[in-house]
N, CA, C and O atoms as a GROMACS GRO file, in nm:
protein
  332
    1MET      N    1   0.718  -0.772  -0.750
    1MET     CA    2   0.822  -0.773  -0.650
    1MET      C    3   0.792  -0.661  -0.549
    1MET      O    4   0.747  -0.553  -0.587
    2MET      N    5   0.818  -0.688  -0.424
    2MET     CA    6   0.800  -0.587  -0.321
    2MET      C    7   0.936  -0.549  -0.264
    2MET      O    8   1.017  -0.636  -0.233
    3THR      N    9   0.959  -0.420  -0.252
    3THR     CA   10   1.085  -0.370  -0.198
    3THR      C   11   1.055  -0.254  -0.105
    3THR      O   12   0.967  -0.173  -0.134
    4ASN      N   13   1.124  -0.244   0.004
    4ASN     CA   14   1.110  -0.132   0.094
    4ASN      C   15   1.217  -0.028   0.062
    4ASN      O   16   1.335  -0.062   0.048
    5ALA      N   17   1.176   0.096   0.050
    5ALA     CA   18   1.268   0.205   0.021
    5ALA      C   19   1.216   0.331   0.086
    5ALA      O   20   1.102   0.337   0.133
    6THR      N   21   1.301   0.432   0.089
    6THR     CA   22   1.265   0.564   0.140
    6THR      C   23   1.271   0.662   0.024
    6THR      O   24   1.364   0.657  -0.056
    7VAL      N   25   1.172   0.751   0.014
    7VAL     CA   26   1.174   0.852  -0.092
    7VAL      C   27   1.278   0.957  -0.052
    7VAL      O   28   1.266   1.022   0.052
    8GLY      N   29   1.380   0.971  -0.136
    8GLY     CA   30   1.486   1.066  -0.108
    8GLY      C   31   1.460   1.203  -0.168
    8GLY      O   32   1.475   1.305  -0.100
    9GLU      N   33   1.419   1.204  -0.294
    9GLU     CA   34   1.393   1.330  -0.364
    9GLU      C   35   1.273   1.313  -0.455
    9GLU      O   36   1.242   1.203  -0.500
   10ILE      N   37   1.205   1.425  -0.483
   10ILE     CA   38   1.094   1.427  -0.578
   10ILE      C   39   1.119   1.542  -0.675
   10ILE      O   40   1.148   1.654  -0.633
   11ALA      N   41   1.108   1.514  -0.805
   11ALA     CA   42   1.128   1.618  -0.906
   11ALA      C   43   1.019   1.605  -1.012
   11ALA      O   44   0.971   1.495  -1.039
   12GLN      N   45   0.980   1.717  -1.071
   12GLN     CA   46   0.882   1.715  -1.179
   12GLN      C   47   0.949   1.658  -1.304
   12GLN      O   48   1.061   1.695  -1.337
   13ALA      N   49   0.880   1.567  -1.372
   13ALA     CA   50   0.931   1.506  -1.496
   13ALA      C   51   0.830   1.530  -1.606
   13ALA      O   52   0.717   1.573  -1.580
   14ALA      N   53   0.870   1.503  -1.729
   14ALA     CA   54   0.783   1.528  -1.844
   14ALA      C   55   0.652   1.449  -1.835
   14ALA      O   56   0.547   1.499  -1.877
   15LYS      N   57   0.656   1.327  -1.782
   15LYS     CA   58   0.537   1.243  -1.778
   15LYS      C   59   0.487   1.216  -1.636
   15LYS      O   60   0.419   1.117  -1.613
   16GLY      N   61   0.520   1.302  -1.542
   16GLY     CA   62   0.475   1.282  -1.405
   16GLY      C   63   0.577   1.335  -1.307
   16GLY      O   64   0.634   1.443  -1.326
   17ARG      N   65   0.600   1.259  -1.201
   17ARG     CA   66   0.700   1.297  -1.101
   17ARG      C   67   0.807   1.190  -1.096
   17ARG      O   68   0.777   1.071  -1.105
   18GLU      N   69   0.930   1.233  -1.082
   18GLU     CA   70   1.042   1.140  -1.070
   18GLU      C   71   1.082   1.131  -0.923
   18GLU      O   72   1.116   1.230  -0.860
   19LEU      N   73   1.076   1.008  -0.871
   19LEU     CA   74   1.112   0.984  -0.731
   19LEU      C   75   1.249   0.916  -0.727
   19LEU      O   76   1.276   0.826  -0.806
   20THR      N   77   1.332   0.960  -0.636
   20THR     CA   78   1.457   0.890  -0.609
   20THR      C   79   1.433   0.806  -0.485
   20THR      O   80   1.413   0.859  -0.375
   21LEU      N   81   1.436   0.674  -0.503
   21LEU     CA   82   1.414   0.581  -0.394
   21LEU      C   83   1.548   0.536  -0.340
   21LEU      O   84   1.636   0.496  -0.416
   22LYS      N   85   1.564   0.543  -0.208
   22LYS     CA   86   1.689   0.503  -0.145
   22LYS      C   87   1.669   0.372  -0.072
   22LYS      O   88   1.580   0.357   0.011
   23TYR      N   89   1.756   0.276  -0.107
   23TYR     CA   90   1.754   0.143  -0.047
   23TYR      C   91   1.876   0.126   0.042
   23TYR      O   92   1.964   0.212   0.046
   24LYS      N   93   1.879   0.016   0.114
   24LYS     CA   94   1.994  -0.015   0.198
   24LYS      C   95   2.123  -0.020   0.116
   24LYS      O   96   2.228   0.023   0.161
   25ASP      N   97   2.112  -0.074  -0.006
   25ASP     CA   98   2.232  -0.095  -0.088
   25ASP      C   99   2.239  -0.003  -0.210
   25ASP      O  100   2.309  -0.036  -0.306
   26GLY      N  101   2.170   0.110  -0.211
   26GLY     CA  102   2.178   0.199  -0.326
   26GLY      C  103   2.054   0.283  -0.343
   26GLY      O  104   1.978   0.304  -0.249
   27ALA      N  105   2.035   0.330  -0.467
   27ALA     CA  106   1.921   0.416  -0.500
   27ALA      C  107   1.876   0.388  -0.642
   27ALA      O  108   1.950   0.331  -0.722
   28GLN      N  109   1.752   0.430  -0.671
   28GLN     CA  110   1.696   0.413  -0.804
   28GLN      C  111   1.596   0.523  -0.829
   28GLN      O  112   1.527   0.567  -0.737
   29LYS      N  113   1.588   0.570  -0.954
   29LYS     CA  114   1.489   0.671  -0.991
   29LYS      C  115   1.376   0.604  -1.067
   29LYS      O  116   1.399   0.520  -1.153
   30ILE      N  117   1.252   0.643  -1.032
   30ILE     CA  118   1.135   0.593  -1.103
   30ILE      C  119   1.044   0.711  -1.135
   30ILE      O  120   1.044   0.811  -1.064
   31VAL      N  121   0.967   0.698  -1.243
   31VAL     CA  122   0.870   0.801  -1.279
   31VAL      C  123   0.731   0.750  -1.242
   31VAL      O  124   0.692   0.639  -1.278
   32VAL      N  125   0.658   0.833  -1.169
   32VAL     CA  126   0.520   0.802  -1.131
   32VAL      C  127   0.429   0.889  -1.217
   32VAL      O  128   0.424   1.011  -1.197
   33PRO      N  129   0.356   0.829  -1.313
   33PRO     CA  130   0.271   0.908  -1.402
   33PRO      C  131   0.161   0.984  -1.328
   33PRO      O  132   0.116   0.941  -1.222
   34GLU      N  133   0.120   1.096  -1.384
   34GLU     CA  134   0.007   1.172  -1.329
   34GLU      C  135  -0.114   1.079  -1.326
   34GLU      O  136  -0.133   0.997  -1.416
   35GLY      N  137  -0.196   1.093  -1.224
   35GLY     CA  138  -0.317   1.013  -1.212
   35GLY      C  139  -0.297   0.878  -1.146
   35GLY      O  140  -0.394   0.804  -1.128
   36THR      N  141  -0.173   0.845  -1.108
   36THR     CA  142  -0.149   0.719  -1.039
   36THR      C  143  -0.209   0.726  -0.900
   36THR      O  144  -0.178   0.818  -0.824
   37PRO      N  145  -0.295   0.629  -0.863
   37PRO     CA  146  -0.354   0.634  -0.730
   37PRO      C  147  -0.248   0.610  -0.623
   37PRO      O  148  -0.163   0.522  -0.636
   38ILE      N  149  -0.254   0.690  -0.518
   38ILE     CA  150  -0.163   0.676  -0.404
   38ILE      C  151  -0.249   0.638  -0.284
   38ILE      O  152  -0.346   0.706  -0.252
   39GLY      N  153  -0.212   0.531  -0.217
   39GLY     CA  154  -0.288   0.486  -0.101
   39GLY      C  155  -0.209   0.509   0.027
   39GLY      O  156  -0.086   0.515   0.026
   40THR      N  157  -0.281   0.521   0.134
   40THR     CA  158  -0.219   0.534   0.265
   40THR      C  159  -0.304   0.456   0.365
   40THR      O  160  -0.421   0.429   0.341
   41THR      N  161  -0.243   0.422   0.475
   41THR     CA  162  -0.313   0.347   0.578
   41THR      C  163  -0.348   0.441   0.692
   41THR      O  164  -0.262   0.514   0.742
   42VAL      N  165  -0.473   0.438   0.733
   42VAL     CA  166  -0.519   0.519   0.846
   42VAL      C  167  -0.601   0.430   0.939
   42VAL      O  168  -0.663   0.334   0.894
   43PRO      N  169  -0.602   0.461   1.067
   43PRO     CA  170  -0.684   0.381   1.159
   43PRO      C  171  -0.833   0.392   1.125
   43PRO      O  172  -0.880   0.496   1.079
   44ALA      N  173  -0.904   0.284   1.148
   44ALA     CA  174  -1.049   0.283   1.125
   44ALA      C  175  -1.113   0.192   1.230
   44ALA      O  176  -1.044   0.136   1.315
   45ASP      N  177  -1.243   0.178   1.222
   45ASP     CA  178  -1.312   0.087   1.313
   45ASP      C  179  -1.395  -0.012   1.231
   45ASP      O  180  -1.395  -0.006   1.108
   46ARG      N  181  -1.464  -0.099   1.297
   46ARG     CA  182  -1.541  -0.205   1.229
   46ARG      C  183  -1.650  -0.153   1.136
   46ARG      O  184  -1.695  -0.226   1.048
   47SER      N  185  -1.691  -0.027   1.153
   47SER     CA  186  -1.798   0.027   1.067
   47SER      C  187  -1.754   0.038   0.921
   47SER      O  188  -1.839   0.051   0.833
   48PHE      N  189  -1.624   0.032   0.894
   48PHE     CA  190  -1.574   0.037   0.756
   48PHE      C  191  -1.589  -0.097   0.684
   48PHE      O  192  -1.580  -0.103   0.562
   49LEU      N  193  -1.611  -0.204   0.759
   49LEU     CA  194  -1.628  -0.337   0.701
   49LEU      C  195  -1.774  -0.359   0.665
   49LEU      O  196  -1.854  -0.401   0.749
   50VAL      N  197  -1.807  -0.329   0.540
   50VAL     CA  198  -1.945  -0.342   0.493
   50VAL      C  199  -1.948  -0.428   0.367
   50VAL      O  200  -1.849  -0.434   0.295
   51PRO      N  201  -2.061  -0.492   0.339
   51PRO     CA  202  -2.072  -0.574   0.219
   51PRO      C  203  -2.036  -0.495   0.093
   51PRO      O  204  -2.075  -0.379   0.078
   52GLY      N  205  -1.961  -0.559   0.005
   52GLY     CA  206  -1.924  -0.498  -0.123
   52GLY      C  207  -1.788  -0.431  -0.124
   52GLY      O  208  -1.734  -0.402  -0.231
   53GLU      N  209  -1.730  -0.405  -0.007
   53GLU     CA  210  -1.597  -0.345  -0.003
   53GLU      C  211  -1.491  -0.453  -0.024
   53GLU      O  212  -1.514  -0.570   0.010
   54TYR      N  213  -1.378  -0.416  -0.078
   54TYR     CA  214  -1.265  -0.507  -0.096
   54TYR      C  215  -1.180  -0.503   0.030
   54TYR      O  216  -1.162  -0.397   0.090
   55VAL      N  217  -1.126  -0.619   0.069
   55VAL     CA  218  -1.039  -0.623   0.186
   55VAL      C  219  -0.911  -0.702   0.155
   55VAL      O  220  -0.909  -0.788   0.068
   56PHE      N  221  -0.807  -0.669   0.230
   56PHE     CA  222  -0.685  -0.748   0.235
   56PHE      C  223  -0.666  -0.781   0.382
   56PHE      O  224  -0.664  -0.691   0.466
   57VAL      N  225  -0.652  -0.910   0.414
   57VAL     CA  226  -0.640  -0.952   0.552
   57VAL      C  227  -0.508  -1.026   0.572
   57VAL      O  228  -0.484  -1.129   0.509
   58ALA      N  229  -0.422  -0.972   0.659
   58ALA     CA  230  -0.300  -1.042   0.698
   58ALA      C  231  -0.335  -1.130   0.817
   58ALA      O  232  -0.392  -1.083   0.915
   59THR      N  233  -0.301  -1.259   0.807
   59THR     CA  234  -0.342  -1.354   0.911
   59THR      C  235  -0.226  -1.434   0.965
   59THR      O  236  -0.118  -1.440   0.907
   60ARG      N  237  -0.252  -1.496   1.078
   60ARG     CA  238  -0.160  -1.593   1.138
   60ARG      C  239  -0.240  -1.722   1.151
   60ARG      O  240  -0.354  -1.720   1.198
   61VAL      N  241  -0.180  -1.834   1.111
   61VAL     CA  242  -0.247  -1.963   1.124
   61VAL      C  243  -0.202  -2.026   1.256
   61VAL      O  244  -0.083  -2.044   1.280
   62GLU      N  245  -0.298  -2.057   1.341
   62GLU     CA  246  -0.271  -2.116   1.472
   62GLU      C  247  -0.244  -2.266   1.456
   62GLU      O  248  -0.270  -2.324   1.350
   63ALA      N  249  -0.194  -2.328   1.561
   63ALA     CA  250  -0.161  -2.472   1.558
   63ALA      C  251  -0.283  -2.558   1.527
   63ALA      O  252  -0.270  -2.664   1.466
   64ASP      N  253  -0.402  -2.511   1.568
   64ASP     CA  254  -0.524  -2.589   1.544
   64ASP      C  255  -0.584  -2.562   1.406
   64ASP      O  256  -0.690  -2.615   1.373
   65GLY      N  257  -0.516  -2.480   1.323
   65GLY     CA  258  -0.563  -2.450   1.188
   65GLY      C  259  -0.649  -2.326   1.177
   65GLY      O  260  -0.676  -2.281   1.066
   66LYS      N  261  -0.692  -2.270   1.289
   66LYS     CA  262  -0.772  -2.147   1.286
   66LYS      C  263  -0.684  -2.029   1.249
   66LYS      O  264  -0.565  -2.025   1.281
   67MET      N  265  -0.743  -1.933   1.180
   67MET     CA  266  -0.668  -1.814   1.140
   67MET      C  267  -0.710  -1.695   1.225
   67MET      O  268  -0.828  -1.677   1.257
   68THR      N  269  -0.611  -1.613   1.262
   68THR     CA  270  -0.634  -1.492   1.339
   68THR      C  271  -0.593  -1.373   1.253
   68THR      O  272  -0.482  -1.370   1.201
   69ALA      N  273  -0.684  -1.275   1.238
   69ALA     CA  274  -0.652  -1.155   1.160
   69ALA      C  275  -0.555  -1.067   1.239
   69ALA      O  276  -0.580  -1.035   1.356
   70LEU      N  277  -0.444  -1.029   1.176
   70LEU     CA  278  -0.347  -0.940   1.238
   70LEU      C  279  -0.368  -0.796   1.192
   70LEU      O  280  -0.346  -0.702   1.268
   71ARG      N  281  -0.412  -0.782   1.067
   71ARG     CA  282  -0.435  -0.648   1.009
   71ARG      C  283  -0.537  -0.664   0.897
   71ARG      O  284  -0.533  -0.762   0.822
   72ILE      N  285  -0.628  -0.568   0.886
   72ILE     CA  286  -0.726  -0.567   0.778
   72ILE      C  287  -0.718  -0.431   0.708
   72ILE      O  288  -0.721  -0.327   0.773
   73GLN      N  289  -0.707  -0.434   0.576
   73GLN     CA  290  -0.716  -0.312   0.497
   73GLN      C  291  -0.842  -0.321   0.414
   73GLN      O  292  -0.872  -0.427   0.357
   74VAL      N  293  -0.918  -0.211   0.406
   74VAL     CA  294  -1.047  -0.212   0.337
   74VAL      C  295  -1.052  -0.097   0.236
   74VAL      O  296  -0.993   0.008   0.259
   75SER      N  297  -1.121  -0.119   0.125
   75SER     CA  298  -1.133  -0.014   0.023
   75SER      C  299  -1.211   0.105   0.077
   75SER      O  300  -1.293   0.092   0.167
   76LYS      N  301  -1.182   0.222   0.018
   76LYS     CA  302  -1.253   0.343   0.057
   76LYS      C  303  -1.259   0.434  -0.066
   76LYS      O  304  -1.159   0.454  -0.134
   77ASN      N  305  -1.378   0.490  -0.093
   77ASN     CA  306  -1.397   0.580  -0.206
   77ASN      C  307  -1.350   0.519  -0.338
   77ASN      O  308  -1.296   0.589  -0.423
   78GLY      N  309  -1.371   0.389  -0.354
   78GLY     CA  310  -1.335   0.321  -0.478
   78GLY      C  311  -1.190   0.280  -0.489
   78GLY      O  312  -1.152   0.217  -0.588
   79VAL      N  313  -1.106   0.313  -0.392
   79VAL     CA  314  -0.964   0.275  -0.394
   79VAL      C  315  -0.949   0.145  -0.317
   79VAL      O  316  -0.979   0.139  -0.198
   80LYS      N  317  -0.900   0.041  -0.387
   80LYS     CA  318  -0.885  -0.091  -0.326
   80LYS      C  319  -0.750  -0.102  -0.254
   80LYS      O  320  -0.656  -0.032  -0.290
   81PRO      N  321  -0.740  -0.188  -0.154
   81PRO     CA  322  -0.611  -0.210  -0.091
   81PRO      C  323  -0.507  -0.254  -0.196
   81PRO      O  324  -0.540  -0.329  -0.287
   82PRO      N  325  -0.383  -0.206  -0.183
   82PRO     CA  326  -0.284  -0.231  -0.287
   82PRO      C  327  -0.238  -0.374  -0.301
   82PRO      O  328  -0.182  -0.409  -0.406
   83GLN      N  329  -0.258  -0.459  -0.203
   83GLN     CA  330  -0.210  -0.596  -0.214
   83GLN      C  331  -0.297  -0.669  -0.312
   83GLN      O  332  -0.275  -0.787  -0.338
   0.00000   0.00000   0.00000
């Protein structure tokens, strides 16, 4: 399941960090274990698209059936796109 939330608070917990996530209709606390990979999106250029890297491509399908890439995420330093 995918949900959009804002991180409200961060606290140290016994097994990692406890995040308080704030949603439109409430809040929830989750524990993120130590060593959990955290990804972020940064601008890049075409030189990052090389054979062997993993990609996630968000596309739009045109009326003629052709697909247009709207956004491309590519792996870096062994971290794959989260989708």
